C-alpha positions, 0 to 999 in steps of 0.5 A, a space after each residue: 561697654 559701648 565697644 562691647 555692644 558694637 562687637 555684639 551687634 554683628 554677632 547677634 545678626 549672624 546668630 539670627 541668620 544662622 538660626 533661620 538657616 539651620 532650620 532648613 534641615 528639618 523642613 519638609 518639602 514644599 510644592 515645586 515653584 514655577 519660578 519668580 512670579 511676573 508682576 504687571 506694572 503701568 510704569 509707561 502708562 500701559 499694562 506690561 510685565 515689569 521684566 519687559 518694561 525698559 525703565 529702572 524701577 522697583 515694585 513693592 507688592 501688597 504681600 511685601 508691605 504686609 509681611 514687612 510692616 511697611 505702612 507709610 511711604 517713609 518706611 519703604 526706604 530700606 527696600 528701594 535701591 538708591 531711594 530715600 523716602 523720609 518723613 520730616 517735621 514739614 513733610 515727606 522728603 523724597 531723594 532718588 539717586 541723590 536728587 531731592 527738594 527741601 522746600 515744603 512751602 506752598 511755593 515749592 515743588 518736589 523733584 520726584 512726583 508722589 502719586 496715588 493711583 496716577 494722581 499727583 499729591 502736590 504737598 509733602 505734608 500730605 504724602 506720608 499717609 497710611 498705606 492700606 489695601 494697596 495693590 503695589 507701589 511702583 518707584 521709577 528712578 530717573 527723569 520721567 518728563 515725557 509721560 509724567 511731566 514736570 517735577 519728575 527730574 528725580 523720578 516717580 513714586 506711584 501708590 496703586 490701591 486695590 480696585 473692586 473685583 467681581 467676588 466677595 472677599 474681606 480681611 481684617 488685621 490687628 497689630 500690637 507692639 511696643 511704644 503702645 503700638 495698636 493698629 487696625 485694618 479692615 477691608 470688604 469687597 462686594 459684587 453688587 451685580 454683574 456690572 457693579 462692584 464695591 470695595 471699602 477699606 479702613 485703617 487706624 494707627 497709633 503709637 506713643 512718641 519715640 522722642 523724650 522730653 528732657 526740657 522739664 516742661 512736661 509736654 508730650 513730644 513728637 515722633 508719635 502716631 495717631 491717624 485714621 483713614 478710609 477709602 470707598 471704591 466703586 467699579 462700574 462696567 458701563 458696557 462690554 468696552 467701557 468701565 468707570 472706577 471711582 474712589 473716595 478717600 478721607 483721612 485724619 491725622 492727630 500726631 505731634 509736629 514736634 518731631 525734631 531734636 537739636 543737631 547738637 544731639 549728634 554733632 559737635 563743632 557746629 558753631 565753628 562750621 565743622 560739624 563732627 559726629 560723636 557717639 552717644 546712646 539712642 536714648 540720648 539721641 532721642 531726648 530734646 534737652 534744649 531750653 530756650 532763653 527767650 520764650 517758653 515752649 507750648 504743647 505741639 500738635 498737628 491736625 491734618 484732614 484730607 479728602 479726595 475724589 478720583 475717577 478713571 474711565 477706560 473705553 476700548 475704541 477698538 484700535 485704541 483705548 481712551 483713558 481719562 483720570 480726574 481728581 479733586 483733593 482738599 488738604 487742611 493742616 493746623 499745627 503748632 511747632 516749637 523750633 530750635 532756631 540757631 540764628 548765628 553760630 553760638 546763639 539759638 533761640 526758641 521760636 513758636 509757630 502756629 500754622 493754618 493751611 488750606 490746599 485745594 487741587 484739581 487735575 485731569 488727564 486724557 490719554 489715548 493709547 493704541 493696542 499695539 497690534 503691529 510693529 507700531 504703537 503710540 500713546 498721547 494725551 493732554 494734562 491739566 493741573 491747578 492748585 490753590 493755597 491759603 496759609 497763615 502762620 506766625 513766628 513768635 520769639 524773634 524779638 532778640 534779633 530785632 524783629 517784632 514779637 510776631 512775624 506773620 505770613 498771610 498767604 491768600 492765595 498761592 496759585 499753581 497751574 500746569 498744562 501739557 500735551 504729550 506723546 510717545 511712539 514705539 516702532 519695532 525696527 526688526 524682530 526684537 529691536 524697538 525704538 521709541 521717541 516721546 516729547 511733552 510740552 508743558 506750560 506752568 504758571 505760578 502766582 502768589 499774593 502774600 502780606 508779611 507782617 511785623 506785628 506786636 500781636 497776632 492781629 494786625 494793628 495799623 497804628 503799631 505794625 508794619 506790613 510788606 507785600 510779597 506778590 509775584 507771577 511767573 510763567 515757564 514753558 519747557 519741552 522735555 523729550 526721551 529717545 530709547 532703544 530696547 532689544 530682546 537679547 534672549 526670551 527672558 532678557 531685555 537690553 535697553 538704553 535711553 536719553 531723557 530730559 526733565 525739568 522742574 518749574 522755576 519759582 519765587 522766594 519771599 520778599 518784595 521789589 521796590 514799587 510792589 504793592 498789595 492790599 494797601 501795603 507798599 514795599 519799602 526800599 529798606 525791605 526790598 530785595 533784588 530780582 536775583 534773590 526773589 526768583 530762581 530758575 527752572 531745574 533741568 536734567 539730561 540723563 543717559 541710561 543703559 540697563 539689562 533685565 534678565 531671568 535665568 536658572 529656569 526663571 528662578 533667579 533675576 537680575 536688573 542692572 542699570 548704569 546712568 549718568 545725569 547732567 543737572 543744570 540749575 539744581 534747586 536747593 532750599 534752606 531755612 535761613 535768616 535772610 539779609 533783612 533779618 526775616 526767617 524764610 525758606 530761600 531757594 537758589 540754583 546750584 550751577 551744575 551737578 553730575 550724577 553717575 552710578 550703577 544699580 544691581 538688584 534681583 532675587 533667587 529661589 533656592 529650592 522650594 523653601 528659600 528665597 534670597 533678595 539683593 540690591 547693590 548700588 554704587 553712586 557718585 553724585 556731586 556738585 560740578 560747579 557751585 559757590 553757595 555764598 559767591 566765594 567758596 567753591 563746592 565743586 566736588 561736594 556730595 549731594 545729600 543722601 547719596 552714599 557711595 555704596 549700599 548693599 541690601 540682603 534678604 533671606 526667607 525660609 519656609 518650613 512645612 509643618 504638620 499643622 501649617 507653614 512657618 516662615 522666617 526672614 531677615 533683611 539688612 541694609 548696609 550703607 556707606 557714609 553720606 552727607 546732609 548739607 546747609 549750603 547757605 551756611 556752608 555746613 556739611 554734616 557727615 553721617 557715618 556708615 551704618 546698618 539696619 536689620 529686621 527680623 520676622 517670623 510668621 505662622 499660617 495654620 493649614 486649612 484656616 483663614 488666619 495667620 500671625 506674624 512677629 517682627 522686629 525692626 532696626 535690630 541694631 537700635 541705632 538712630 541717625 539724622 533723616 533731615 537737618 534744617 537750616 536752623 539746626 532742627 534734626 529729625 532722627 530715624 526710628 529706634 528699635 521697634 517690635 510688634 505682633 500682627 494677627 490677620 483674618 481673611 474671609 
């Protein structure tokens, strides 16, 4: 039966495609198209057409988000070449061209910056929020160390929301689907007068868990959804030359954090250090049957509250524009998580972890950019960022490995700050040929003050419990730079090349050095760790890239090509492990060297007035060049995580103009080669076989009305695979097949 299903899947997909295509014979003529619509982006911090921006990037428009049902960052992956945004139990994981970061703790930093309206969102736990009333999403691939700064060695994801406009408009949408899916979105834009416009938008989303509880506890499992969010924006034209845009947003998320299953749901042979994939049904993959021998599970939960205030001032000074972007954000997170916690091969325990975290961040950027009236253009500025974190969390259930019943982290606080000065200039050497150079000098500081408690109860008792300090300060300075050339090979063809560097700040792991004290606790020699284990070095990259962007066939087809090579040094790798002293912690280490090389090709074509094809092909070789995870075994040649050697994405869309309106059908599929997820500290390599993921959609827009309806099916194959695998064996699976219907109304 399994083999029959395997043979039927491609037949079903082929039937769906042919069914959509066959309808073209009955289609009425559509108005002639003017070609592919140009998209204005701000990838280089100034507005410019995407087709003339010399950076490898993808843009997802508001129209694409709506018609494809992409309402979280984690849903974008199938649309982006060499890019994976995947929601794990501990936050969003971003991987671009094989480069990612796995440390979600208050001390960790990402390798790719996630931004909303140009403001960095530091914590991965707050990044996978609802996408609503979005104008576009810009994804820049490759290091962006000059204009965007640290923690962009892999790239940048920038979500740009809609700003108020000078006309009255509104919209509302309701979505219903399986797994009791129900979504509501609404927006209204009001011009108050000639100088002031207001915009309000909200979103509410719910669906039942995709996971099944096979433990017999009766508790509700995770991979569910329950979030609400709202945004209020105001744009004030201060005078003819200056405008101020202010945004206030808030959200609340009540999902269940128990969103993982044991890695044994997908693999055998893990105890022997040789994970081997085996076939099973999607239902079994999504069922957690693990029963802990040491502790009873509790009902998992997650409560996230986010609030943010940002302001953007643009002032035209004549020869240049002055821009200031400032923000204040606060994120609070309470959760309870039930771990599948593999201690050693053949032995897994249950661990219950309650958590409370409070994160406050502030940032400011001041930028001056010339208008580029002649052959010379320049921009430069100052940047400041500060984050303060307070956490308290407790691992319960580790007594069988010699730890007390409660292993408590009391973090108060972790402070991270960054200051930078940057600039970039472009000069037209001859007509059509431009040279650019940029640099950014960054100073980063980190400090933490933590007590780690070995306790008999949640509350510390000095008569029975022991505390160790976990304190430290780290300062890092780095100058990153970029050199580039771009040439207008033809009126609609841009050729470019660049050499760029990037860096991610160093940091510290949990533990203490001999002689360290904090809040009355001293580091005992039996608990002390060497400096080589306590600190890790900054991550750096030098990237070489050449690309081509062209529009041809009377601008009805496009092709974007990029070839690249990265030389990574001290790549930061994190894993959740049991350290030498028996204490659970995230440990980050440096891999000596890694190499990344690849080729990307993507674009679209308008086939007549009613048909559109999109495509993306990637070839990637991302592997360690020099790395010995345990100091003995060489991992030279082992692939980096989430770096399939090849992927192919195809999309087809057709419009039928009928007497009563317009019918649109579409199909999208992504074919991926195999890739790996690794746990370097345990020398584990999990291979994920090649797979496909396909979506279908059908939309109807009646003529002369303000409403429309669309139906969508995602993951037609109904196959799931691991998105992330933690060092304890926790595996977050992808979503199963889902279907929904959406009704839109505009006024």
